C-alpha positions as CSV (number, residue, x, y, z in Angstrom):
1,X,69.2,-21.7,-4.1
2,X,70.6,-19.5,-6.9
3,X,71.5,-15.8,-6.7
4,X,68.5,-14.8,-8.7
5,X,66.1,-16.4,-6.2
6,X,67.8,-14.8,-3.3
7,X,67.6,-11.4,-4.9
8,X,63.8,-11.8,-5.5
9,X,63.3,-12.8,-1.8
10,X,65.3,-9.8,-0.6
11,X,63.3,-7.4,-2.9
12,X,60.0,-8.9,-1.6
13,X,61.1,-8.6,2.0
14,X,62.0,-4.9,1.4
15,X,58.6,-4.2,-0.2
16,X,56.8,-5.8,2.8
17,X,58.9,-3.8,5.3
18,X,58.0,-0.6,3.4
19,X,54.3,-1.4,3.3
20,X,54.0,-2.6,6.9
21,X,53.9,0.8,8.5
22,X,51.2,2.1,6.1
23,X,49.1,-1.0,6.7
24,X,49.3,-0.5,10.4
25,X,48.5,3.2,10.0
26,X,45.5,2.4,7.8
27,X,43.8,0.4,10.6
28,X,40.6,2.1,11.9
29,X,40.2,3.1,15.5
30,X,37.1,2.8,17.5
31,X,35.9,4.9,20.4
32,X,33.3,3.5,22.8
33,X,32.3,3.3,26.5
34,X,33.1,0.2,28.4
35,X,31.0,-1.4,31.1
36,X,32.4,1.0,33.7
37,X,31.3,4.0,31.6
38,X,34.8,5.0,30.6
39,X,35.7,6.1,27.1
40,X,38.0,3.7,25.4
41,X,39.8,4.0,22.0
42,X,41.0,0.7,20.5
43,X,41.4,-1.1,17.2
44,X,38.2,-3.1,17.9
45,X,35.0,-2.9,19.9
46,X,34.3,-5.8,22.3
47,X,31.1,-7.7,21.6
48,X,29.6,-6.7,25.0
49,X,30.1,-3.0,24.1
50,X,28.7,-3.0,20.5
51,X,25.1,-2.5,21.7
52,X,26.1,0.7,23.4
53,X,27.1,2.3,20.1
54,X,30.6,3.5,19.0
55,X,32.4,5.9,16.8
56,X,34.8,5.0,13.9
57,X,37.9,7.2,13.8
58,X,40.5,7.8,11.1
59,X,44.3,8.0,11.6
60,X,44.0,11.6,12.7
61,X,41.3,10.8,15.4
62,X,38.5,12.4,13.4
63,X,35.1,10.7,13.5
64,X,34.2,9.2,10.1
65,X,31.2,7.1,11.2
66,X,28.9,6.9,14.2
67,X,27.1,3.7,15.0
68,X,24.2,4.5,17.4
69,X,23.4,2.4,20.4
70,X,20.8,-0.3,20.1
71,X,17.2,0.7,21.0
72,X,15.4,-0.6,24.0
73,X,12.2,-2.6,23.3
74,X,10.1,0.4,24.3
75,X,12.1,2.7,22.1
76,X,11.8,0.3,19.2
77,X,8.1,0.2,19.6
78,X,7.9,4.0,19.5
79,X,10.2,4.2,16.5
80,X,8.2,1.6,14.6
81,X,5.0,3.5,15.3
82,X,6.6,6.7,14.1
83,X,7.9,5.0,10.9
84,X,4.4,3.6,10.3
85,X,2.9,7.1,10.7
86,X,5.4,8.6,8.3
87,X,4.8,5.8,5.7
88,X,1.1,6.3,5.9
89,X,1.5,10.0,5.5
90,X,3.6,9.5,2.4
91,X,1.1,7.0,1.0
92,X,-1.7,9.5,1.6
93,X,0.2,12.3,0.0
94,X,0.9,10.1,-3.1
95,X,-2.8,9.1,-3.3
96,X,-3.9,12.7,-3.2
97,X,-1.3,13.7,-5.8
98,X,-2.5,11.0,-8.2
99,X,-6.1,11.9,-7.5
100,X,-5.4,15.6,-8.3
101,X,-3.6,14.8,-11.5
102,X,-6.4,12.5,-12.6
103,X,-9.0,15.1,-12.0
104,X,-7.2,17.9,-13.8
105,X,-6.5,15.6,-16.8
106,X,-10.0,14.3,-17.1
107,X,-12.2,17.3,-16.3
108,X,-12.3,21.0,-17.2
109,X,-15.4,21.9,-15.3
110,X,-17.7,20.6,-12.6
111,X,-20.3,19.9,-15.4
112,X,-17.8,17.5,-16.9
113,X,-17.8,15.5,-13.7
114,X,-21.6,15.6,-13.5
115,X,-21.8,14.3,-17.1
116,X,-19.4,11.4,-16.2
117,X,-21.5,10.6,-13.2
118,X,-24.7,10.4,-15.2
119,X,-23.1,8.1,-17.8
120,X,-21.7,5.8,-15.1
121,X,-25.0,5.7,-13.2
122,X,-27.0,5.1,-16.3
123,X,-25.0,1.9,-17.0
124,X,-25.5,0.6,-13.5
125,X,-29.2,1.5,-13.5
126,X,-29.6,-0.4,-16.8
127,X,-28.0,-3.5,-15.2
128,X,-30.1,-3.0,-12.1
129,X,-33.3,-2.9,-14.3
130,X,-32.3,-6.1,-16.1
131,X,-31.7,-7.9,-12.7
132,X,-35.0,-6.8,-11.4
133,X,-36.7,-7.9,-14.6
134,X,-35.1,-11.3,-14.3
135,X,-36.2,-11.6,-10.7
136,X,-39.8,-10.8,-11.6
137,X,-39.7,-13.5,-14.3
138,X,-38.2,-16.0,-12.0
139,X,-40.8,-15.3,-9.3
140,X,-43.6,-15.7,-11.9
141,X,-42.2,-19.1,-12.9
142,X,-42.1,-20.2,-9.3
143,X,-45.7,-19.0,-8.7
144,X,-46.8,-20.9,-11.8
145,X,-45.1,-24.1,-10.6
146,X,-46.5,-23.7,-7.1
147,X,-50.0,-23.2,-8.6
148,X,-49.6,-26.3,-10.6
149,X,-48.5,-28.2,-7.6
150,X,-51.4,-26.9,-5.5
151,X,-53.9,-28.0,-8.2
152,X,-52.3,-31.5,-8.3
153,X,-52.6,-31.8,-4.5
154,X,-56.2,-30.7,-4.6
155,X,-56.9,-33.3,-7.2
156,X,-55.3,-36.0,-5.0
157,X,-52.3,-36.3,-7.2
158,X,-48.7,-36.4,-5.9
159,X,-46.5,-33.5,-7.0
160,X,-43.8,-34.9,-9.2
161,X,-40.2,-34.6,-8.1
162,X,-39.1,-32.7,-11.3
163,X,-41.6,-30.0,-10.5
164,X,-40.5,-29.6,-6.9
165,X,-36.8,-29.6,-8.1
166,X,-37.6,-26.9,-10.6
167,X,-39.1,-24.8,-7.9
168,X,-36.1,-25.3,-5.7
169,X,-33.7,-24.3,-8.6
170,X,-35.7,-21.2,-9.4
171,X,-35.8,-20.1,-5.8
172,X,-32.0,-20.5,-5.6
173,X,-31.7,-18.3,-8.8
174,X,-33.9,-15.7,-7.2
175,X,-31.7,-15.6,-4.1
176,X,-28.6,-15.2,-6.3
177,X,-30.3,-12.4,-8.3
178,X,-31.3,-10.6,-5.2
179,X,-27.7,-10.7,-4.0
180,X,-26.6,-9.2,-7.4
181,X,-29.2,-6.5,-6.9
182,X,-27.8,-5.6,-3.5
183,X,-24.3,-5.5,-5.0
184,X,-25.4,-3.2,-7.8
185,X,-27.2,-1.0,-5.3
186,X,-24.0,-0.7,-3.2
187,X,-22.0,0.1,-6.4
188,X,-24.5,2.9,-7.2
189,X,-24.1,4.3,-3.7
190,X,-20.3,4.1,-3.8
191,X,-20.3,5.7,-7.2
192,X,-22.4,8.6,-6.0
193,X,-20.1,9.1,-3.0
194,X,-17.0,8.9,-5.2
195,X,-18.3,11.5,-7.7
196,X,-19.3,13.8,-4.8
197,X,-15.8,13.6,-3.5
198,X,-14.4,14.3,-7.0
199,X,-16.5,17.4,-7.3
200,X,-15.5,18.6,-3.9
201,X,-11.8,18.0,-4.6
202,X,-12.0,19.5,-8.1
203,X,-13.6,22.7,-6.7
204,X,-10.9,23.0,-4.1
205,X,-8.2,22.6,-6.8
206,X,-9.9,25.2,-9.0
207,X,-10.0,27.6,-6.1
208,X,-6.3,27.1,-5.5
209,X,-5.5,27.6,-9.2
210,X,-7.6,30.8,-9.3
211,X,-5.9,32.1,-6.1
212,X,-2.5,31.5,-7.6
213,X,-3.4,33.3,-10.8
214,X,-4.7,36.3,-8.8
215,X,-1.5,36.5,-6.7
216,X,0.6,36.4,-9.9
217,X,-1.5,39.2,-11.4
218,X,-0.9,41.4,-8.4
219,X,2.9,41.1,-8.6
């Protein structure tokens, strides 16, 4: 081993000796209660004491972090329920905010909302009329086929399979059309309800705006 290598090792050893105290001092302390309920300060928290919570201390013994104890199953259920209520409240608040912004951007008066309602209802009512017209036409075709089949039977002729199949298909189309009519009717009712709610909400917002303007005027 040459002199240069020895010198390097001595320098490295000196550096380690100088850093060792600071490394030791930098270690965090933990304060917790043991199984007997006594407060303990140590460089680590035993696994069996972690659930009880603990505090992290700096070199001066000041608390820099608090780890709370684990919740009991009953407490966890209550906390989850509270978190759910808070989340639902935030979602509802956001829904109302977006609703209010949409109303104020789209409408200036209640008459604007009524006009929008009439246009939307008119489109649905036209679709409803078309569906009802289709249903009448389908029923008329079924009645014609049934009348033909009845005449054939009275004449002692067997009703052909194609005619019976056509009646079956038409009846299936009638049922489908009637379901569409029910759906459109439900859409009309939901639309009416939605526009009623828009009007009520818009009037409330308008009253709030007018109240704020009045209060500013008085100042």
